[in-house]
C-alpha positions as a Markdown table, in Angstrom:
| # | Residue | x | y | z |
|---|---|---|---|---|
| 1 | Met | -49.6 | -115.9 | 58.7 |
| 2 | Asn | -49.4 | -116.6 | 55.0 |
| 3 | Thr | -46.0 | -115.4 | 53.7 |
| 4 | Lys | -47.0 | -115.7 | 50.1 |
| 5 | Val | -46.7 | -112.4 | 48.2 |
| 6 | Ser | -49.3 | -111.4 | 45.6 |
| 7 | Ser | -49.9 | -108.1 | 43.8 |
| 8 | Trp | -52.1 | -105.3 | 44.7 |
| 9 | Lys | -54.9 | -104.1 | 42.4 |
| 10 | Glu | -54.8 | -100.5 | 41.3 |
| 11 | Pro | -56.8 | -98.2 | 43.6 |
| 12 | His | -59.1 | -95.4 | 42.6 |
| 13 | Ile | -57.5 | -92.0 | 42.6 |
| 14 | Ile | -59.7 | -90.9 | 45.5 |
| 15 | Lys | -57.4 | -92.9 | 47.8 |
| 16 | Ile | -54.8 | -90.2 | 47.3 |
| 17 | Leu | -57.4 | -87.6 | 48.6 |
| 18 | Glu | -58.3 | -89.9 | 51.5 |
| 19 | Ala | -54.6 | -90.2 | 52.4 |
| 20 | Tyr | -54.2 | -86.4 | 52.3 |
| 21 | Ser | -57.0 | -86.2 | 54.7 |
| 22 | Val | -55.4 | -88.6 | 57.1 |
| 23 | Ile | -52.1 | -86.6 | 57.0 |
| 24 | Ala | -53.9 | -83.3 | 57.4 |
| 25 | Asp | -56.1 | -84.5 | 60.3 |
| 26 | Ala | -53.2 | -86.5 | 61.9 |
| 27 | Arg | -55.4 | -89.5 | 62.1 |
| 28 | Tyr | -52.6 | -92.0 | 62.5 |
| 29 | Glu | -50.2 | -93.3 | 65.1 |
| 30 | Lys | -47.2 | -95.5 | 65.0 |
| 31 | Lys | -47.5 | -98.4 | 67.3 |
| 32 | Asp | -44.7 | -100.9 | 67.7 |
| 33 | Asn | -44.2 | -102.4 | 64.2 |
| 34 | Tyr | -47.6 | -101.1 | 63.0 |
| 35 | Leu | -49.2 | -98.0 | 61.7 |
| 36 | Trp | -52.7 | -97.3 | 62.9 |
| 37 | Val | -54.9 | -95.2 | 60.6 |
| 38 | Tyr | -58.2 | -94.0 | 61.8 |
| 39 | Ser | -61.2 | -93.6 | 59.5 |
| 40 | Ser | -62.6 | -90.2 | 58.9 |
| 41 | Asp | -65.5 | -90.8 | 61.3 |
| 42 | Tyr | -63.2 | -92.5 | 63.8 |
| 43 | Glu | -65.4 | -95.6 | 63.8 |
| 44 | Lys | -62.5 | -97.8 | 62.5 |
| 45 | Arg | -58.9 | -98.2 | 63.2 |
| 46 | Tyr | -56.9 | -99.8 | 60.4 |
| 47 | Thr | -53.7 | -101.5 | 61.0 |
| 48 | Val | -50.9 | -101.4 | 58.4 |
| 49 | Glu | -47.9 | -103.7 | 58.7 |
| 50 | Asn | -45.0 | -103.7 | 56.3 |
| 51 | Phe | -42.6 | -106.5 | 55.5 |
| 52 | Ile | -39.4 | -106.5 | 53.4 |
| 53 | Asp | -41.4 | -107.6 | 50.4 |
| 54 | Gly | -44.8 | -106.0 | 50.9 |
| 55 | Tyr | -47.6 | -104.5 | 53.0 |
| 56 | Ala | -50.7 | -105.7 | 54.7 |
| 57 | Ser | -53.7 | -103.7 | 55.9 |
| 58 | Asn | -57.1 | -104.5 | 57.3 |
| 59 | Asp | -59.1 | -101.7 | 55.6 |
| 60 | Asn | -61.9 | -103.2 | 53.5 |
| 61 | Met | -60.4 | -102.4 | 50.1 |
| 62 | Ser | -57.0 | -103.9 | 50.9 |
| 63 | Tyr | -58.1 | -106.8 | 53.1 |
| 64 | Asn | -61.2 | -108.0 | 51.2 |
| 65 | Asn | -60.7 | -106.8 | 47.7 |
| 66 | Gly | -56.9 | -106.7 | 47.2 |
| 67 | Ile | -57.0 | -103.1 | 46.1 |
| 68 | Leu | -54.3 | -101.0 | 47.7 |
| 69 | Gly | -56.2 | -98.8 | 50.2 |
| 70 | Tyr | -55.5 | -95.4 | 51.6 |
| 71 | Pro | -53.9 | -96.6 | 54.8 |
| 72 | Ile | -51.1 | -98.1 | 52.9 |
| 73 | Val | -50.8 | -94.9 | 50.8 |
| 74 | Val | -50.4 | -93.0 | 54.1 |
| 75 | Lys | -47.7 | -95.5 | 55.2 |
| 76 | Leu | -45.9 | -95.1 | 51.8 |
| 77 | Ala | -46.0 | -91.3 | 52.3 |
| 78 | Leu | -44.7 | -91.4 | 55.9 |
| 79 | Glu | -41.8 | -93.6 | 54.6 |
| 80 | Gly | -41.0 | -91.1 | 51.9 |
| 81 | Lys | -41.8 | -93.6 | 49.1 |
| 82 | Ile | -44.3 | -91.2 | 47.6 |
| 83 | Tyr | -44.5 | -87.4 | 48.1 |
| 84 | Leu | -47.7 | -85.8 | 49.5 |
| 85 | Asn | -47.6 | -82.0 | 49.4 |
| 86 | Gln | -48.5 | -80.6 | 52.8 |
| 87 | Asn | -49.9 | -77.5 | 51.2 |
| 88 | Ile | -52.4 | -79.6 | 49.3 |
| 89 | Ala | -53.0 | -81.9 | 52.2 |
| 90 | Val | -54.5 | -79.1 | 54.3 |
| 91 | Leu | -57.3 | -78.6 | 51.7 |
| 92 | Phe | -58.7 | -82.1 | 52.6 |
| 93 | Lys | -58.7 | -81.5 | 56.4 |
| 94 | Gly | -61.9 | -82.5 | 58.2 |
| 95 | Ile | -63.6 | -84.4 | 55.3 |
| 96 | Asn | -65.8 | -87.2 | 56.5 |
| 97 | Trp | -65.1 | -89.6 | 53.7 |
| 98 | Thr | -67.3 | -92.3 | 55.2 |
| 99 | Ser | -70.3 | -90.1 | 55.1 |
| 100 | Leu | -69.5 | -88.6 | 51.7 |
| 101 | Asn | -68.9 | -92.0 | 50.0 |
| 102 | Glu | -72.1 | -93.3 | 51.4 |
| 103 | Lys | -74.0 | -90.2 | 50.2 |
| 104 | Cys | -72.4 | -90.7 | 46.7 |
| 105 | Lys | -73.4 | -94.5 | 46.9 |
| 106 | Lys | -69.7 | -95.5 | 46.8 |
| 107 | Asp | -69.3 | -93.9 | 43.5 |
| 108 | Phe | -65.7 | -92.7 | 44.1 |
| 109 | Thr | -65.6 | -90.6 | 41.0 |
| 110 | Leu | -68.7 | -88.7 | 42.2 |
| 111 | Ser | -67.1 | -88.3 | 45.7 |
| 112 | Phe | -63.9 | -87.0 | 44.1 |
| 113 | Glu | -65.8 | -84.5 | 41.9 |
| 114 | Thr | -68.0 | -83.4 | 44.9 |
| 115 | Val | -64.9 | -82.5 | 46.8 |
| 116 | Met | -63.3 | -80.7 | 43.9 |
| 117 | Ala | -66.5 | -78.7 | 43.4 |
| 118 | Glu | -66.4 | -77.7 | 47.0 |
| 119 | Leu | -62.8 | -76.6 | 46.7 |
| 120 | Ala | -63.7 | -74.6 | 43.6 |
| 121 | Asn | -66.6 | -72.9 | 45.5 |
| 122 | Gln | -64.0 | -71.9 | 48.1 |
| 123 | Gly | -62.0 | -70.1 | 45.4 |
| 124 | Ile | -59.2 | -72.7 | 45.2 |
| 125 | Asn | -57.6 | -73.4 | 41.9 |
| 126 | Thr | -58.6 | -77.0 | 41.4 |
| 127 | Glu | -56.3 | -77.4 | 38.4 |
| 128 | Ile | -53.3 | -77.1 | 40.6 |
| 129 | Val | -54.9 | -79.6 | 43.1 |
| 130 | Arg | -55.7 | -82.0 | 40.3 |
| 131 | Asp | -52.2 | -81.8 | 38.9 |
| 132 | Glu | -50.7 | -82.5 | 42.3 |
| 133 | Val | -53.1 | -85.4 | 43.0 |
| 134 | Asn | -52.3 | -86.9 | 39.5 |
| 135 | Ser | -48.7 | -86.5 | 40.2 |
| 136 | Val | -49.0 | -88.5 | 43.5 |
| 137 | Tyr | -51.2 | -91.1 | 41.8 |
| 138 | Ser | -48.5 | -91.5 | 39.0 |
| 139 | Gln | -45.9 | -92.1 | 41.7 |
| 140 | Leu | -48.1 | -94.7 | 43.3 |
| 141 | Leu | -48.7 | -96.5 | 40.0 |
| 142 | Leu | -45.0 | -96.6 | 39.2 |
| 143 | Leu | -44.4 | -98.1 | 42.7 |
| 144 | Leu | -47.4 | -100.5 | 42.7 |
| 145 | Pro | -45.6 | -103.4 | 40.9 |
| 146 | Ser | -42.9 | -103.5 | 43.6 |
| 147 | Ile | -45.4 | -103.5 | 46.6 |
| 148 | Gly | -46.3 | -107.0 | 47.5 |
| 149 | Arg | -49.7 | -107.8 | 49.0 |
| 150 | Lys | -49.2 | -109.7 | 52.3 |
| 151 | Glu | -51.4 | -111.1 | 55.1 |
| 152 | Gly | -50.8 | -109.3 | 58.3 |
| 153 | Asn | -51.0 | -110.5 | 61.9 |
| 154 | Phe | -54.5 | -109.2 | 62.2 |
| 155 | Cys | -57.9 | -109.7 | 60.7 |
| 156 | Tyr | -60.6 | -107.5 | 59.1 |
| 157 | Met | -62.7 | -107.5 | 62.2 |
| 158 | Asp | -59.8 | -105.9 | 64.1 |
| 159 | Ser | -60.6 | -102.7 | 62.2 |
| 160 | Phe | -64.0 | -102.2 | 63.9 |
| 161 | Tyr | -62.8 | -100.0 | 66.7 |
| 162 | Lys | -64.5 | -97.2 | 68.3 |
| 163 | Leu | -62.4 | -94.4 | 69.7 |
| 164 | Gln | -63.0 | -94.2 | 73.4 |
């Protein structure tokens, strides 16, 4: 394992919505020193490992692109380092982000706006939701410089897991 610490790149704000979905759907489990986070289609299981000076994850954004991915956002929330409002989280329950992001051709802004439009169609005040999401994102951006990027005791291919 490489113990060198580097910095994470800033994620797209949609990673907050995806983390909310994980929390709402309870798509995670603590396993020994790891946190397992399941993708919205349950085709992948991401491993998050934390160290004294950083975090590692084998989701594509984190592992291959150095962009802090939603599995680490979930870990930060579970550790109380950022606050995810449970009343907002339930609004993102059951969203298949894999399918939506593919439908939107990986345009995360379009995916974000698609979900917000659906919430508005359900009569939900999206200004309140946007304010809360922006607040969480601001928390994450303030924390980002102190979160080192590490290599974990796993590889990217370990994430390709199909729930039995």
